[in-house]
N, CA, C and O atoms as a GROMACS GRO file, in nm:
protein
  384
    1MET      N    1  -0.281  -1.009  -0.492
    1MET     CA    2  -0.276  -1.014  -0.290
    1MET      C    3  -0.143  -1.037  -0.285
    1MET      O    4  -0.073  -1.095  -0.368
    2PRO      N    5  -0.106  -0.980  -0.166
    2PRO     CA    6   0.064  -1.114  -0.139
    2PRO      C    7   0.058  -1.162  -0.096
    2PRO      O    8  -0.030  -1.152  -0.011
    3ASN      N    9   0.148  -1.285  -0.098
    3ASN     CA   10   0.206  -1.407  -0.040
    3ASN      C   11   0.142  -1.405   0.115
    3ASN      O   12   0.196  -1.309   0.170
    4THR      N   13   0.027  -1.488   0.233
    4THR     CA   14   0.042  -1.423   0.330
    4THR      C   15   0.100  -1.507   0.381
    4THR      O   16   0.139  -1.475   0.493
    5ALA      N   17   0.134  -1.640   0.339
    5ALA     CA   18   0.247  -1.721   0.364
    5ALA      C   19   0.379  -1.727   0.415
    5ALA      O   20   0.423  -1.764   0.524
    6ALA      N   21   0.463  -1.657   0.260
    6ALA     CA   22   0.572  -1.647   0.226
    6ALA      C   23   0.643  -1.561   0.333
    6ALA      O   24   0.748  -1.591   0.390
    7ARG      N   25   0.551  -1.418   0.358
    7ARG     CA   26   0.513  -1.383   0.456
    7ARG      C   27   0.608  -1.395   0.525
    7ARG      O   28   0.726  -1.358   0.529
    8SER      N   29   0.503  -1.483   0.608
    8SER     CA   30   0.444  -1.578   0.751
    8SER      C   31   0.575  -1.633   0.769
    8SER      O   32   0.621  -1.609   0.880
    9ALA      N   33   0.668  -1.717   0.675
    9ALA     CA   34   0.800  -1.764   0.687
    9ALA      C   35   0.891  -1.748   0.680
    9ALA      O   36   0.982  -1.819   0.724
   10LEU      N   37   0.904  -1.599   0.595
   10LEU     CA   38   0.964  -1.535   0.632
   10LEU      C   39   1.017  -1.437   0.771
   10LEU      O   40   1.136  -1.408   0.787
   11LEU      N   41   0.903  -1.392   0.869
   11LEU     CA   42   0.901  -1.360   0.978
   11LEU      C   43   0.964  -1.518   1.044
   11LEU      O   44   1.080  -1.510   1.085
   12ASP      N   45   0.915  -1.621   1.052
   12ASP     CA   46   0.921  -1.693   1.073
   12ASP      C   47   1.097  -1.751   1.129
   12ASP      O   48   1.142  -1.804   1.231
   13HIS      N   49   1.156  -1.705   0.993
   13HIS     CA   50   1.226  -1.733   0.979
   13HIS      C   51   1.396  -1.695   1.010
   13HIS      O   52   1.504  -1.749   1.032
   14LEU      N   53   1.309  -1.515   0.990
   14LEU     CA   54   1.412  -1.388   1.096
   14LEU      C   55   1.382  -1.386   1.268
   14LEU      O   56   1.415  -1.280   1.322
   15ARG      N   57   1.338  -1.464   1.336
   15ARG     CA   58   1.267  -1.467   1.451
   15ARG      C   59   1.375  -1.592   1.515
   15ARG      O   60   1.441  -1.584   1.619
   16ARG      N   61   1.370  -1.721   1.408
   16ARG     CA   62   1.405  -1.875   1.483
   16ARG      C   63   1.583  -1.812   1.421
   16ARG      O   64   1.634  -1.781   1.529
   17THR      N   65   1.648  -1.793   1.354
   17THR     CA   66   1.734  -1.764   1.305
   17THR      C   67   1.748  -1.618   1.442
   17THR      O   68   1.808  -1.653   1.544
   18LEU      N   69   1.699  -1.484   1.440
   18LEU     CA   70   1.746  -1.353   1.517
   18LEU      C   71   1.721  -1.408   1.665
   18LEU      O   72   1.801  -1.330   1.717
   19PRO      N   73   1.680  -1.472   1.757
   19PRO     CA   74   1.631  -1.496   1.856
   19PRO      C   75   1.654  -1.394   1.923
   19PRO      O   76   1.759  -1.329   1.916
   20GLY      N   77   1.529  -1.362   2.016
   20GLY     CA   78   1.513  -1.208   2.114
   20GLY      C   79   1.521  -1.057   2.062
   20GLY      O   80   1.507  -0.953   2.126
   21ARG      N   81   1.549  -1.078   1.921
   21ARG     CA   82   1.585  -0.953   1.892
   21ARG      C   83   1.430  -0.906   1.792
   21ARG      O   84   1.372  -0.965   1.702
   22VAL      N   85   1.394  -0.712   1.894
   22VAL     CA   86   1.306  -0.688   1.795
   22VAL      C   87   1.225  -0.721   1.669
   22VAL      O   88   1.297  -0.639   1.612
   23VAL      N   89   1.152  -0.759   1.581
   23VAL     CA   90   1.141  -0.765   1.478
   23VAL      C   91   0.982  -0.620   1.393
   23VAL      O   92   0.880  -0.677   1.354
   24ASP      N   93   0.985  -0.537   1.386
   24ASP     CA   94   0.929  -0.463   1.345
   24ASP      C   95   0.894  -0.446   1.208
   24ASP      O   96   0.982  -0.481   1.130
   25GLU      N   97   0.745  -0.384   1.136
   25GLU     CA   98   0.762  -0.381   1.002
   25GLU      C   99   0.651  -0.312   0.951
   25GLU      O  100   0.529  -0.307   0.965
   26ALA      N  101   0.795  -0.233   0.846
   26ALA     CA  102   0.697  -0.128   0.788
   26ALA      C  103   0.678  -0.098   0.592
   26ALA      O  104   0.765  -0.128   0.511
   27SER      N  105   0.636  -0.078   0.582
   27SER     CA  106   0.512  -0.025   0.446
   27SER      C  107   0.693   0.020   0.330
   27SER      O  108   0.750   0.056   0.227
   28GLY      N  109   0.693   0.004   0.376
   28GLY     CA  110   0.823   0.119   0.320
   28GLY      C  111   0.779   0.307   0.240
   28GLY      O  112   0.677   0.376   0.242
   29VAL      N  113   0.885   0.321   0.193
   29VAL     CA  114   0.888   0.465   0.133
   29VAL      C  115   0.784   0.527   0.050
   29VAL      O  116   0.753   0.467  -0.054
   30ASP      N  117   0.726   0.635   0.078
   30ASP     CA  118   0.568   0.606  -0.041
   30ASP      C  119   0.628   0.645  -0.176
   30ASP      O  120   0.676   0.758  -0.173
   31GLY      N  121   0.636   0.595  -0.271
   31GLY     CA  122   0.604   0.574  -0.389
   31GLY      C  123   0.583   0.511  -0.484
   31GLY      O  124   0.473   0.466  -0.452
   32PRO      N  125   0.611   0.456  -0.611
   32PRO     CA  126   0.536   0.343  -0.650
   32PRO      C  127   0.568   0.179  -0.619
   32PRO      O  128   0.507   0.095  -0.685
   33ILE      N  129   0.654   0.142  -0.527
   33ILE     CA  130   0.679   0.059  -0.473
   33ILE      C  131   0.518  -0.078  -0.521
   33ILE      O  132   0.511  -0.176  -0.596
   34GLU      N  133   0.434  -0.016  -0.441
   34GLU     CA  134   0.359  -0.074  -0.454
   34GLU      C  135   0.258  -0.125  -0.574
   34GLU      O  136   0.162  -0.202  -0.558
   35ASP      N  137   0.303  -0.063  -0.703
   35ASP     CA  138   0.235  -0.110  -0.829
   35ASP      C  139   0.322  -0.194  -0.864
   35ASP      O  140   0.275  -0.291  -0.924
   36ARG      N  141   0.425  -0.194  -0.851
   36ARG     CA  142   0.548  -0.357  -0.881
   36ARG      C  143   0.575  -0.468  -0.804
   36ARG      O  144   0.623  -0.578  -0.832
   37VAL      N  145   0.522  -0.399  -0.665
   37VAL     CA  146   0.557  -0.537  -0.584
   37VAL      C  147   0.423  -0.537  -0.454
   37VAL      O  148   0.439  -0.505  -0.336
   38PRO      N  149   0.308  -0.578  -0.512
   38PRO     CA  150   0.129  -0.535  -0.448
   38PRO      C  151   0.227  -0.590  -0.315
   38PRO      O  152   0.340  -0.638  -0.303
   39GLY      N  153   0.118  -0.552  -0.228
   39GLY     CA  154   0.181  -0.559  -0.048
   39GLY      C  155   0.388  -0.558   0.001
   39GLY      O  156   0.436  -0.593   0.108
   40PHE      N  157   0.438  -0.524  -0.083
   40PHE     CA  158   0.589  -0.493  -0.045
   40PHE      C  159   0.541  -0.443   0.152
   40PHE      O  160   0.444  -0.377   0.190
   41ARG      N  161   0.642  -0.499   0.229
   41ARG     CA  162   0.644  -0.467   0.307
   41ARG      C  163   0.840  -0.464   0.360
   41ARG      O  164   0.910  -0.532   0.285
   42VAL      N  165   0.900  -0.409   0.450
   42VAL     CA  166   1.010  -0.447   0.509
   42VAL      C  167   1.031  -0.451   0.699
   42VAL      O  168   1.003  -0.386   0.800
   43PHE      N  169   1.085  -0.552   0.664
   43PHE     CA  170   1.142  -0.632   0.830
   43PHE      C  171   1.193  -0.539   0.883
   43PHE      O  172   1.281  -0.507   0.804
   44ARG      N  173   1.200  -0.426   1.022
   44ARG     CA  174   1.361  -0.392   1.059
   44ARG      C  175   1.376  -0.511   1.207
   44ARG      O  176   1.294  -0.568   1.280
   45VAL      N  177   1.518  -0.507   1.197
   45VAL     CA  178   1.520  -0.562   1.262
   45VAL      C  179   1.540  -0.531   1.392
   45VAL      O  180   1.418  -0.539   1.413
   46HIS      N  181   1.584  -0.503   1.500
   46HIS     CA  182   1.644  -0.442   1.605
   46HIS      C  183   1.713  -0.475   1.649
   46HIS      O  184   1.698  -0.588   1.695
   47PRO      N  185   1.860  -0.396   1.677
   47PRO     CA  186   1.994  -0.425   1.727
   47PRO      C  187   1.989  -0.558   1.854
   47PRO      O  188   1.900  -0.527   1.933
   48ALA      N  189   2.070  -0.720   1.902
   48ALA     CA  190   2.034  -0.732   1.982
   48ALA      C  191   2.068  -0.626   2.123
   48ALA      O  192   1.980  -0.592   2.202
   49HIS      N  193   2.218  -0.583   2.133
   49HIS     CA  194   2.281  -0.540   2.276
   49HIS      C  195   2.321  -0.385   2.158
   49HIS      O  196   2.311  -0.365   2.037
   50PRO      N  197   2.364  -0.310   2.267
   50PRO     CA  198   2.392  -0.122   2.174
   50PRO      C  199   2.528  -0.182   2.140
   50PRO      O  200   2.576  -0.269   2.213
   51GLY      N  201   2.608  -0.126   2.000
   51GLY     CA  202   2.624  -0.099   1.885
   51GLY      C  203   2.632  -0.244   1.810
   51GLY      O  204   2.740  -0.283   1.765
   52ASP      N  205   2.495  -0.336   1.795
   52ASP     CA  206   2.497  -0.489   1.716
   52ASP      C  207   2.463  -0.314   1.561
   52ASP      O  208   2.468  -0.191   1.575
   53TRP      N  209   2.442  -0.373   1.481
   53TRP     CA  210   2.335  -0.350   1.333
   53TRP      C  211   2.264  -0.341   1.317
   53TRP      O  212   2.237  -0.453   1.360
   54TRP      N  213   2.138  -0.291   1.275
   54TRP     CA  214   1.993  -0.298   1.213
   54TRP      C  215   2.033  -0.360   1.092
   54TRP      O  216   2.138  -0.355   1.028
   55LEU      N  217   1.871  -0.451   1.068
   55LEU     CA  218   1.863  -0.475   0.970
   55LEU      C  219   1.742  -0.468   0.920
   55LEU      O  220   1.641  -0.433   0.981
   56TYR      N  221   1.752  -0.508   0.792
   56TYR     CA  222   1.624  -0.423   0.703
   56TYR      C  223   1.631  -0.574   0.641
   56TYR      O  224   1.733  -0.640   0.625
   57VAL      N  225   1.451  -0.624   0.598
   57VAL     CA  226   1.488  -0.716   0.502
   57VAL      C  227   1.354  -0.714   0.446
   57VAL      O  228   1.253  -0.683   0.509
   58THR      N  229   1.362  -0.751   0.314
   58THR     CA  230   1.246  -0.711   0.210
   58THR      C  231   1.098  -0.826   0.232
   58THR      O  232   1.115  -0.940   0.275
   59SER      N  233   0.995  -0.787   0.204
   59SER     CA  234   0.925  -0.919   0.183
   59SER      C  235   0.826  -0.843   0.093
   59SER      O  236   0.774  -0.732   0.087
   60GLY      N  237   0.829  -0.976   0.018
   60GLY     CA  238   0.692  -0.912  -0.105
   60GLY      C  239   0.735  -0.940  -0.222
   60GLY      O  240   0.649  -0.940  -0.310
   61CYS      N  241   0.924  -0.984  -0.274
   61CYS     CA  242   0.994  -0.934  -0.354
   61CYS      C  243   0.958  -1.078  -0.396
   61CYS      O  244   0.896  -1.076  -0.503
   62TRP      N  245   0.978  -1.220  -0.339
   62TRP     CA  246   0.951  -1.346  -0.382
   62TRP      C  247   0.858  -1.382  -0.467
   62TRP      O  248   0.861  -1.466  -0.557
   63GLU      N  249   0.736  -1.280  -0.415
   63GLU     CA  250   0.618  -1.333  -0.462
   63GLU      C  251   0.644  -1.275  -0.634
   63GLU      O  252   0.633  -1.339  -0.739
   64SER      N  253   0.677  -1.151  -0.615
   64SER     CA  254   0.654  -1.093  -0.758
   64SER      C  255   0.812  -1.115  -0.816
   64SER      O  256   0.871  -1.007  -0.817
   65THR      N  257   0.860  -1.178  -0.845
   65THR     CA  258   0.966  -1.221  -0.877
   65THR      C  259   1.072  -1.371  -0.879
   65THR      O  260   1.188  -1.405  -0.898
   66GLN      N  261   0.943  -1.426  -0.847
   66GLN     CA  262   0.973  -1.634  -0.819
   66GLN      C  263   0.902  -1.693  -0.943
   66GLN      O  264   0.810  -1.648  -1.011
   67HIS      N  265   0.962  -1.791  -0.951
   67HIS     CA  266   0.962  -1.859  -1.070
   67HIS      C  267   0.976  -2.038  -0.997
   67HIS      O  268   1.026  -2.092  -0.898
   68ASP      N  269   0.927  -2.062  -1.070
   68ASP     CA  270   0.900  -2.252  -1.037
   68ASP      C  271   0.913  -2.241  -0.847
   68ASP      O  272   0.900  -2.343  -0.779
   69GLY      N  273   0.928  -2.160  -0.809
   69GLY     CA  274   0.886  -2.066  -0.654
   69GLY      C  275   1.055  -2.086  -0.589
   69GLY      O  276   1.094  -2.156  -0.494
   70HIS      N  277   1.138  -1.989  -0.689
   70HIS     CA  278   1.232  -1.925  -0.640
   70HIS      C  279   1.259  -1.861  -0.663
   70HIS      O  280   1.310  -1.862  -0.775
   71GLY      N  281   1.257  -1.706  -0.570
   71GLY     CA  282   1.278  -1.588  -0.571
   71GLY      C  283   1.328  -1.510  -0.461
   71GLY      O  284   1.393  -1.547  -0.363
   72VAL      N  285   1.283  -1.387  -0.495
   72VAL     CA  286   1.458  -1.264  -0.474
   72VAL      C  287   1.384  -1.190  -0.303
   72VAL      O  288   1.262  -1.177  -0.292
   73GLU      N  289   1.480  -1.151  -0.186
   73GLU     CA  290   1.458  -1.085  -0.092
   73GLU      C  291   1.565  -1.033  -0.100
   73GLU      O  292   1.664  -1.062  -0.166
   74PHE      N  293   1.538  -0.920  -0.001
   74PHE     CA  294   1.731  -0.830   0.012
   74PHE      C  295   1.684  -0.761   0.114
   74PHE      O  296   1.578  -0.712   0.153
   75PHE      N  297   1.848  -0.775   0.163
   75PHE     CA  298   1.816  -0.632   0.282
   75PHE      C  299   1.946  -0.614   0.324
   75PHE      O  300   2.032  -0.679   0.263
   76LEU      N  301   1.964  -0.576   0.370
   76LEU     CA  302   2.067  -0.466   0.436
   76LEU      C  303   2.063  -0.447   0.580
   76LEU      O  304   1.972  -0.450   0.662
   77ALA      N  305   2.208  -0.424   0.587
   77ALA     CA  306   2.246  -0.415   0.750
   77ALA      C  307   2.371  -0.239   0.741
   77ALA      O  308   2.456  -0.180   0.674
   78ALA      N  309   2.268  -0.237   0.894
   78ALA     CA  310   2.384  -0.104   0.890
   78ALA      C  311   2.373  -0.033   1.002
   78ALA      O  312   2.264  -0.030   1.058
   79PRO      N  313   2.482   0.038   1.054
   79PRO     CA  314   2.516   0.083   1.182
   79PRO      C  315   2.403   0.144   1.238
   79PRO      O  316   2.384   0.118   1.357
   80ARG      N  317   2.346   0.198   1.198
   80ARG     CA  318   2.176   0.318   1.229
   80ARG      C  319   2.035   0.298   1.211
   80ARG      O  320   2.036   0.209   1.126
   81ASP      N  321   1.924   0.321   1.233
   81ASP     CA  322   1.834   0.344   1.210
   81ASP      C  323   1.851   0.492   1.146
   81ASP      O  324   1.867   0.592   1.216
   82GLU      N  325   1.846   0.494   0.990
   82GLU     CA  326   1.746   0.560   0.963
   82GLU      C  327   1.704   0.519   0.866
   82GLU      O  328   1.724   0.408   0.816
   83TRP      N  329   1.619   0.633   0.816
   83TRP     CA  330   1.469   0.679   0.703
   83TRP      C  331   1.557   0.667   0.569
   83TRP      O  332   1.471   0.645   0.483
   84LEU      N  333   1.675   0.669   0.507
   84LEU     CA  334   1.731   0.627   0.440
   84LEU      C  335   1.758   0.472   0.389
   84LEU      O  336   1.748   0.422   0.276
   85ASN      N  337   1.806   0.400   0.548
   85ASN     CA  338   1.831   0.251   0.472
   85ASN      C  339   1.658   0.232   0.447
   85ASN      O  340   1.623   0.265   0.334
   86LEU      N  341   1.580   0.196   0.513
   86LEU     CA  342   1.476   0.184   0.411
   86LEU      C  343   1.439   0.283   0.290
   86LEU      O  344   1.319   0.263   0.306
   87GLU      N  345   1.441   0.339   0.223
   87GLU     CA  346   1.428   0.407   0.126
   87GLU      C  347   1.536   0.310   0.075
   87GLU      O  348   1.504   0.268  -0.036
   88SER      N  349   1.660   0.257   0.120
   88SER     CA  350   1.786   0.182  -0.045
   88SER      C  351   1.694   0.077  -0.027
   88SER      O  352   1.633   0.076  -0.134
   89VAL      N  353   1.646  -0.015   0.047
   89VAL     CA  354   1.571  -0.154   0.021
   89VAL      C  355   1.438  -0.123  -0.048
   89VAL      O  356   1.378  -0.212  -0.108
   90THR      N  357   1.390   0.011  -0.041
   90THR     CA  358   1.218   0.022  -0.122
   90THR      C  359   1.259   0.034  -0.289
   90THR      O  360   1.198  -0.009  -0.388
   91MET      N  361   1.401   0.118  -0.276
   91MET     CA  362   1.404   0.163  -0.381
   91MET      C  363   1.448   0.045  -0.467
   91MET      O  364   1.390   0.030  -0.575
   92ASN      N  365   1.580  -0.073  -0.417
   92ASN     CA  366   1.650  -0.164  -0.469
   92ASN      C  367   1.514  -0.285  -0.474
   92ASN      O  368   1.576  -0.340  -0.383
   93ALA      N  369   1.457  -0.326  -0.483
   93ALA     CA  370   1.338  -0.350  -0.445
   93ALA      C  371   1.196  -0.320  -0.588
   93ALA      O  372   1.132  -0.418  -0.627
   94HIS      N  373   1.174  -0.217  -0.631
   94HIS     CA  374   1.133  -0.134  -0.748
   94HIS      C  375   1.245  -0.143  -0.814
   94HIS      O  376   1.233  -0.265  -0.803
   95TYR      N  377   1.333  -0.133  -0.865
   95TYR     CA  378   1.451  -0.111  -0.970
   95TYR      C  379   1.491  -0.312  -1.052
   95TYR      O  380   1.537  -0.352  -1.158
   96HIS      N  381   1.442  -0.375  -0.936
   96HIS     CA  382   1.529  -0.510  -0.907
   96HIS      C  383   1.439  -0.572  -1.063
   96HIS      O  384   1.460  -0.686  -1.105
   0.00000   0.00000   0.00000
């Protein structure tokens, strides 16, 4: 079962750190990610202004990798919103 407290804390952190930016949530790409990282999601942070970059931030890796309260999430910054970006962070999470 995914850690909703960790997901909420990460979302709060993104909204605090990047005020005014739209943050939506995707499930990642189809494939075996759910087997490795149950409840895996990707937060997609929209640019604040034209020309700014998109951010893709994993959610759920912390729960799967944490040891003594320390774990990892991944992020990717990209100049355009493309499916390949979502695939890249999903694959990184799966193979980590």
